[in-house]
C-alpha distance (Angstrom), angle and dihedral (degrees) to the residues before:
residue distance angle dihedral
X1 . . .
X2 3.79 . .
X3 3.79 123.1 .
X4 3.75 93.4 -92.9
X5 3.82 92.0 82.8
X6 3.80 77.7 99.1
X7 3.80 94.2 72.9
X8 3.77 91.9 47.1
X9 3.78 90.7 53.0
X10 3.78 90.5 47.8
X11 3.82 91.6 49.2
X12 3.81 89.5 54.7
X13 3.80 88.8 50.1
X14 3.78 91.2 50.0
X15 3.82 94.8 48.7
X16 3.83 90.4 49.0
X17 3.77 91.8 56.5
X18 3.82 122.3 82.7
X19 3.80 120.0 -106.7
X20 3.76 121.1 -109.5
X21 3.76 141.7 -152.2
X22 3.78 120.5 -140.9
X23 3.74 131.2 -150.4
X24 3.77 112.9 -132.2
X25 3.87 114.8 -140.6
X26 3.77 114.5 -113.3
X27 3.78 90.4 -125.1
X28 3.78 133.7 40.2
X29 3.81 95.7 -126.6
X30 3.77 116.7 115.9
X31 3.83 111.8 -114.1
X32 3.79 92.2 -107.3
X33 3.84 88.6 58.7
X34 3.79 89.7 54.6
X35 3.79 90.0 48.7
X36 3.82 95.0 -118.1
X37 3.75 141.9 76.7
X38 3.79 117.7 -120.0
X39 3.79 116.8 -114.1
X40 3.79 115.2 -107.4
X41 3.81 93.1 -103.4
X42 3.81 92.8 157.8
X43 3.86 116.2 82.0
X44 3.77 114.3 -118.2
X45 3.81 125.3 -136.1
X46 3.82 116.7 -122.0
X47 3.81 88.7 -104.1
X48 3.77 92.6 54.8
X49 3.83 95.0 40.5
X50 3.79 90.3 70.3
X51 3.82 87.9 66.7
X52 3.77 102.0 42.4
X53 3.83 97.9 95.0
X54 3.81 91.1 44.9
X55 3.79 92.7 48.8
X56 3.75 90.5 49.8
X57 3.77 90.2 55.6
X58 3.84 91.4 47.9
X59 3.78 92.6 48.5
X60 3.84 93.0 47.8
X61 3.81 91.9 48.3
X62 3.79 92.6 49.1
X63 3.76 92.2 49.1
X64 3.82 90.6 54.1
X65 3.82 94.2 44.5
X66 3.83 109.2 117.2
X67 3.82 95.0 161.6
X68 3.81 92.5 71.5
X69 3.75 95.7 66.0
X70 3.80 91.0 43.1
X71 3.85 88.2 55.2
X72 3.79 91.0 45.6
X73 3.82 91.3 53.1
X74 3.79 93.2 44.1
X75 3.79 92.9 53.2
X76 3.79 91.0 48.9
X77 3.85 102.2 35.7
X78 3.83 100.7 33.9
X79 3.77 98.2 39.6
X80 3.80 105.2 20.0
X81 3.80 127.9 -173.4
X82 3.84 113.5 9.5
X83 3.77 112.0 -159.8
X84 3.80 116.4 176.1
X85 3.77 112.6 -84.9
X86 3.83 94.1 19.7
X87 3.78 127.2 127.2
X88 3.81 87.4 -125.5
X89 3.80 90.2 61.3
X90 3.84 91.0 48.9
X91 3.85 87.7 52.7
X92 3.81 90.5 49.0
X93 3.79 92.5 52.7
X94 3.82 92.0 52.6
X95 3.81 89.3 45.5
X96 3.80 94.3 53.0
X97 3.81 91.7 45.8
X98 3.82 91.2 51.9
X99 3.77 94.0 47.2
X100 3.80 93.7 50.0
X101 3.80 91.4 46.7
X102 3.80 87.5 53.0
X103 3.84 87.3 52.6
X104 3.79 88.5 60.3
X105 3.78 98.4 -117.6
X106 3.80 125.0 159.1
X107 3.77 127.2 -113.0
X108 3.77 96.1 10.3
X109 3.84 109.5 178.4
X110 3.77 147.4 142.4
X111 3.81 107.2 -120.6
X112 3.81 110.6 -154.9
X113 3.77 121.3 -112.0
X114 3.82 130.2 175.2
X115 3.78 111.2 -130.7
X116 3.79 134.9 -178.7
X117 3.82 116.9 -103.8
X118 3.81 112.8 -144.5
X119 3.81 119.6 176.1
X120 3.81 120.7 -158.2
X121 3.83 99.7 -154.3
X122 3.84 121.7 -180.0
X123 3.78 117.1 -29.3
X124 3.75 138.1 176.7
X125 3.79 143.9 169.0
X126 3.81 128.4 -161.5
X127 3.79 134.9 178.3
X128 3.81 107.8 -125.4
X129 3.81 102.0 175.9
X130 2.97 139.6 68.1
X131 3.87 83.0 12.1
X132 3.79 139.2 -16.8
X133 3.85 117.2 -89.9
X134 3.74 135.3 148.4
X135 3.83 114.6 -123.7
X136 3.83 127.5 -161.8
X137 3.78 120.1 -120.6
X138 3.79 143.2 161.2
X139 3.78 120.6 -151.3
X140 3.80 113.4 -122.9
X141 3.82 115.9 -113.1
X142 3.80 111.4 -95.2
X143 3.75 95.8 21.6
X144 3.76 123.1 141.0
X145 3.78 122.3 -122.9
X146 3.78 129.8 -102.3
X147 3.79 118.0 -116.9
X148 3.81 110.7 -77.4
X149 3.78 91.0 -98.6
X150 3.84 91.7 49.5
X151 3.78 129.5 -130.1
X152 3.76 124.4 -72.8
X153 3.81 111.9 -168.8
X154 3.77 145.4 138.3
X155 3.84 115.9 -94.1
X156 3.77 128.4 -126.6
X157 3.81 113.0 -158.3
X158 3.85 117.4 -152.9
X159 3.78 131.4 169.8
X160 3.80 98.8 -144.6
X161 3.79 145.7 -9.8
X162 3.85 92.4 -85.1
X163 3.81 89.9 58.7
X164 3.82 90.9 46.1
X165 3.81 92.3 51.3
X166 3.80 91.3 50.1
X167 3.84 92.9 57.0
X168 3.82 124.2 89.5
X169 3.80 97.6 -174.3
X170 3.82 101.1 72.6
X171 3.78 101.4 98.7
X172 3.84 112.7 115.2
X173 3.79 93.1 4.3
X174 3.89 135.7 104.7
X175 3.78 114.4 -108.5
X176 3.79 118.9 -141.3
X177 3.79 117.1 -160.3
X178 3.77 106.3 -152.5
X179 3.77 101.0 -178.2
X180 3.84 114.5 151.0
X181 3.75 120.2 -137.1
X182 3.89 113.1 -123.6
X183 3.73 118.1 -107.6
X184 3.79 119.1 -93.7
X185 3.83 116.0 -92.9
X186 3.83 108.9 -144.5
X187 3.73 93.2 -168.4
X188 3.80 94.8 60.1
X189 3.86 99.1 21.0
X190 3.82 86.6 -125.0
X191 3.75 121.6 153.2
X192 3.84 108.0 177.8
X193 3.86 88.6 -126.0
X194 3.77 93.0 130.8
X195 3.74 93.7 57.2
X196 3.82 96.0 42.5
X197 3.81 100.5 44.7
X198 3.74 91.9 67.7
X199 3.77 89.9 82.1
X200 3.79 91.3 55.6
X201 3.81 91.3 45.4
X202 3.77 99.8 44.2
X203 3.83 106.8 16.7
X204 3.80 95.7 100.4
X205 3.76 92.7 53.9
X206 3.77 93.3 47.2
X207 3.80 94.0 46.6
X208 3.78 93.3 45.9
X209 3.78 90.7 55.0
X210 3.82 88.7 58.7
X211 3.83 92.8 50.9
X212 3.83 98.7 -98.5
X213 3.84 118.4 156.2
X214 3.85 95.5 -148.3
X215 3.82 140.8 -5.8
X216 3.77 130.4 -132.6
X217 3.83 116.8 -166.2
X218 3.79 128.1 -159.8
X219 3.83 108.5 -115.8
X220 3.77 114.6 -99.5
X221 3.79 98.6 -112.6
X222 3.77 141.1 96.1
X223 3.80 96.8 -142.3
X224 3.79 129.0 47.9
X225 3.77 142.0 164.7
X226 3.83 91.4 -162.3
X227 3.80 88.4 -64.8
X228 3.82 121.0 148.2
X229 3.77 121.1 -144.9
X230 3.81 120.3 -145.9
X231 3.81 127.1 -157.6
X232 3.74 144.5 145.3
X233 3.78 128.4 -55.6
X234 3.75 135.3 178.6
X235 3.79 135.8 -151.7
X236 3.76 95.4 -152.8
X237 3.75 108.7 178.7
X238 3.77 96.4 -15.2
X239 3.78 114.8 149.9
X240 3.77 89.2 -152.7
X241 3.79 127.9 39.8
X242 3.80 114.2 -147.4
X243 3.83 129.0 -176.7
X244 3.82 114.8 -91.8
X245 3.80 130.2 -163.6
X246 3.74 141.0 161.9
X247 3.74 123.5 -119.3
X248 3.81 131.6 -167.0
X249 3.76 126.5 -87.4
X250 3.84 87.3 -114.7
X251 3.80 94.4 52.6
X252 3.82 92.9 47.0
X253 3.78 91.1 51.6
X254 3.83 91.6 45.7
X255 3.81 91.9 53.2
X256 3.80 91.1 46.4
X257 3.82 91.9 52.4
X258 3.82 92.1 49.8
X259 3.77 90.8 51.3
X260 3.81 92.7 46.6
X261 3.79 89.0 55.2
X262 3.78 92.3 52.0
X263 3.80 96.4 -108.5
X264 3.78 118.7 152.2
X265 3.77 102.8 -121.4
X266 3.79 121.5 -161.1
X267 3.81 128.4 178.0
X268 3.78 135.7 -174.6
X269 3.81 115.5 -137.5
X270 3.80 125.1 -170.8
X271 3.82 125.1 179.3
X272 3.80 131.3 166.9
X273 3.83 96.4 -169.6
X274 3.69 118.3 148.8
X275 3.81 141.1 176.7
X276 3.81 112.7 -133.2
X277 3.81 98.7 -171.0
X278 3.75 129.2 -113.3
X279 3.80 125.6 -26.9
X280 3.77 134.2 -179.4
X281 3.83 118.6 -94.5
X282 3.79 131.3 145.1
X283 3.77 153.3 -138.9
X284 3.83 114.3 -117.0
X285 3.83 113.8 -138.0
X286 3.80 134.6 -177.4
X287 3.77 134.2 165.8
X288 3.81 146.0 -146.8
X289 3.74 100.5 -156.2
X290 3.78 121.3 -131.7
X291 3.78 121.3 -115.4
X292 3.81 99.8 -141.4
X293 3.78 109.0 16.1
X294 3.82 104.4 22.5
X295 3.78 93.6 163.6
X296 3.80 92.0 62.2
X297 3.82 112.7 83.5
X298 3.78 141.8 -154.9
X299 3.80 110.9 -167.4
X300 3.81 120.9 -148.6
X301 3.77 123.8 178.1
X302 3.76 155.9 108.4
X303 3.82 135.4 -134.0
X304 3.77 118.5 -84.7
X305 3.79 97.3 -160.5
X306 3.83 122.4 82.8
X307 3.76 139.8 177.6
X308 3.81 118.7 -76.8
X309 3.82 94.9 -107.3
X310 3.79 128.3 75.8
X311 3.78 116.8 1.4
X312 3.82 99.9 -70.3
X313 3.82 86.9 -118.0
X314 3.79 105.9 149.0
X315 3.85 89.5 19.8
X316 2.94 93.2 74.8
X317 3.77 124.6 -41.5
X318 3.75 84.1 88.7
X319 3.80 93.1 61.7
X320 3.80 92.0 43.6
X321 3.85 93.4 54.2
X322 3.83 94.0 39.8
X323 3.85 89.3 55.7
X324 3.84 95.5 43.1
X325 3.77 92.2 47.5
X326 3.77 94.3 45.2
X327 3.76 90.3 59.1
X328 3.78 92.0 43.4
X329 3.77 91.6 50.7
X330 3.77 92.7 55.2
X331 3.78 91.9 47.5
X332 3.77 94.8 47.2
X333 3.85 90.6 50.4
X334 3.76 89.7 52.3
X335 3.78 90.9 -118.4
X336 3.80 109.8 151.4
X337 3.81 114.1 -172.1
X338 3.79 121.8 -143.8
X339 3.78 90.3 -118.9
X340 3.78 130.0 41.3
X341 3.80 119.4 -91.3
X342 3.80 110.4 -150.3
X343 3.77 122.1 -166.2
X344 3.79 112.7 -149.0
X345 3.81 119.1 -172.3
X346 3.79 101.6 -166.1
X347 3.78 125.0 -148.7
X348 3.85 127.9 -142.6
X349 3.80 98.2 18.4
X350 3.79 91.4 138.4
X351 3.82 99.5 57.0
X352 3.76 111.2 16.0
X353 3.85 116.2 -5.2
X354 3.78 88.9 -127.9
X355 3.84 91.0 144.9
X356 3.75 92.1 56.1
X357 3.76 94.1 47.5
X358 3.80 92.8 45.8
X359 3.79 93.0 48.6
X360 3.84 90.5 57.7
X361 3.81 90.6 47.4
X362 3.82 94.3 46.6
X363 3.81 92.2 48.5
X364 3.81 98.2 36.5
X365 3.78 92.8 121.5
X366 3.80 90.7 58.8
X367 3.78 101.5 37.2
X368 3.77 89.5 104.6
X369 3.81 87.0 60.8
X370 3.79 92.8 54.8
X371 3.83 106.9 100.8
X372 3.78 100.8 178.0
X373 3.79 145.7 -13.3
X374 3.78 133.5 -146.5
X375 3.79 126.0 -165.7
X376 3.78 128.4 -168.9
X377 3.83 106.5 -157.5
X378 3.83 110.5 127.9
X379 3.77 103.6 91.6
X380 3.76 107.5 -74.8
X381 3.81 98.3 -107.3
X382 3.79 122.0 133.7
X383 3.82 108.9 -28.1
X384 3.76 110.4 -128.1
X385 3.81 94.9 -176.2
X386 3.80 133.7 -81.1
X387 3.78 137.6 -50.8
X388 3.78 114.3 -131.7
X389 3.78 114.5 -143.8
X390 3.85 128.3 -177.0
X391 3.75 125.0 152.5
X392 3.79 92.5 -126.4
X393 3.82 109.6 70.7
X394 3.77 96.1 -152.5
X395 3.87 91.4 51.3
X396 3.77 88.5 46.6
X397 3.79 91.9 54.6
X398 3.79 91.6 48.8
X399 3.80 90.3 49.8
X400 3.77 92.8 51.2
X401 3.84 90.1 50.2
X402 3.80 90.4 47.5
X403 3.83 92.6 58.3
X404 3.79 96.6 50.2
X405 3.85 94.0 87.5
X406 3.80 88.8 56.5
X407 3.82 95.9 47.1
X408 3.83 93.9 88.8
X409 3.77 88.5 64.4
X410 3.81 87.5 72.1
X411 3.82 94.7 47.7
X412 3.84 93.2 99.9
X413 3.78 88.9 64.7
X414 3.80 96.6 35.5
X415 3.83 94.5 -116.7
X416 3.78 104.2 123.4
X417 3.80 104.1 128.3
X418 3.80 114.4 116.3
X419 3.78 105.9 173.3
X420 3.83 140.5 147.8
X421 3.75 108.9 -85.7
X422 3.80 148.7 119.1
X423 3.77 113.9 -43.2
X424 3.78 98.9 -161.1
X425 3.87 136.4 -75.5
X426 3.81 94.9 -110.2
X427 3.77 90.3 55.4
X428 3.80 92.6 57.5
X429 3.85 96.9 100.0
X430 3.83 89.9 48.2
X431 3.81 90.9 48.9
X432 3.81 90.0 50.6
X433 3.80 88.2 53.5
X434 3.79 90.0 58.6
X435 3.83 99.1 -98.0
X436 3.80 118.0 139.5
X437 3.81 112.5 -117.7
X438 3.81 133.5 -159.1
X439 3.80 129.8 -162.5
X440 3.81 119.0 -152.8
X441 3.75 102.3 -117.1
X442 3.79 108.6 -135.7
X443 3.80 128.1 178.9
X444 3.79 105.0 -90.9
X445 3.78 98.4 -170.4
X446 3.82 94.5 112.2
X447 3.81 103.0 15.0
X448 3.75 99.8 98.2
X449 3.81 92.3 47.1
X450 3.81 87.2 77.5
X451 3.79 102.5 18.6
X452 3.84 112.5 138.8
X453 3.79 92.7 -6.7
X454 3.78 140.6 117.2
X455 3.80 86.0 -103.2
X456 3.82 95.7 67.4
X457 3.80 94.4 106.5
X458 3.76 138.4 142.6
X459 3.84 99.6 -92.6
X460 3.87 90.5 60.1
X461 3.79 90.2 78.5
X462 3.79 124.6 57.9
X463 3.82 123.4 -135.4
X464 3.84 89.2 -126.8
X465 3.82 92.1 57.5
X466 3.81 91.2 47.4
X467 3.87 90.5 50.6
X468 3.85 91.0 48.3
X469 3.84 90.1 49.6
X470 3.78 90.2 52.9
X471 3.77 91.3 49.7
X472 3.83 92.8 50.4
X473 3.82 93.8 45.7
X474 3.77 94.1 48.3
X475 3.80 92.9 47.5
X476 3.82 93.2 47.1
X477 3.80 93.2 47.1
X478 3.82 91.1 51.1
X479 3.79 91.6 46.6
X480 3.78 91.8 53.4
X481 3.80 95.1 45.8
X482 3.71 102.5 36.3
X483 3.77 108.5 39.5
X484 3.75 122.9 -1.5
X485 3.79 97.0 55.2
X486 3.84 93.1 52.1
X487 3.84 86.4 89.7
X488 3.81 90.3 64.5
X489 3.80 132.2 56.6
X490 3.79 96.6 -168.6
X491 3.78 128.7 -119.7
X492 3.73 124.7 -60.3
X493 3.78 122.2 -128.8
X494 3.79 92.3 -79.7
X495 3.78 92.1 53.6
X496 3.81 93.1 -104.8
X497 3.79 122.1 136.7
X498 3.79 117.2 -107.2
X499 3.81 130.1 -171.6
X500 3.75 127.1 -134.9
X501 3.79 91.8 -108.2
X502 3.84 90.3 59.5
């Protein structure tokens, strides 16, 4: 049998448990923001009841945690933006290591990772025709520079790749992708980011193939106060590499209106961006060792790098501190899980995922002992629950069903959603190795307003939401390590299932 006997066992467990109804709070504030914990109005299954007292302790400790926000502010204010290859990121790695050593964790270390170093340099964009006007932009990570004198060219505005492919007047011009991001759906917590970000990621390659000399991409957001959003891009198999930058929602609409009225529209773009090769960085790791099966591991974490604008607060100092404090909370309460919980603060998530790839390589001999991974990397606002992510859709559906009996445990902090969804970019290599992954499911209603911008700063996240995120992460990590996975022994070296008695 393969290792996914686990999900079958869990599905049986889920079907054996009674169904529940759940009261929805009148407001969307987490209980800590209201200054009180909700009563456990939802009946618990017998499996969940064994954790109620422990979860109450975790939730109370998280609500009283004032150190977390102090650490969050220190990482953002004292160190600042932490792009891969920067001195600030080096400082952040040392800071995280020292903080987790102070918490008393085992096996605290910085594991070396080679990461790309991309430097933004000076950059500017100006409208030349039909009139002179400065426009805001942010170069996209990994972009090449313009010539020293810049590029002056007419723009061609398109809404998507199909419209670009249909045009025969792109050669020698600057392509502008003006593709709006769909409005946020509060019912499903959906943003449309995944569909829209393709133009930022691939726009340069598509435009270059049509003869364009540069590409400007509408920022991936629905709300803007003339604020550009940066992010990663890639050239893939492009024969020519052209400069790529993001522009504001307002600028993209302005250029589109000028084109629609038949105005010849010319801009001047100047970028000094450069790639300086690979440089050493690291993933920061720490552990709370398991009491019964210490060699079996649940990973929790977030990425410690950020873009070079703003403070990288919600993306992703929030996930870093949530993970650090979840582990510290369990230790301080004297809660020792049966299996080891390992915090991993990945490097280079934003522009390469080198930290995630290297973690899987460095720990290849123990990947079969990894039983799950959780990442917090969606802004840190109110935690609604957890996304469940497996590569096999049938197994994923069974896993979602299996967690429903445990969802009421999270009712006191209003984090009961367990749904199919993205488990986190840094967990990709683990997911590919057959390890179940979970993404902390934060409220995304305002996240992409400031995502990858100068506005991603400390005050955009409340202390109450950070505390609630810590409570949810600590509870979920314990649940995975200390109960659910007891039905599964893990695969042997040949990929066959083994039982504990073997």
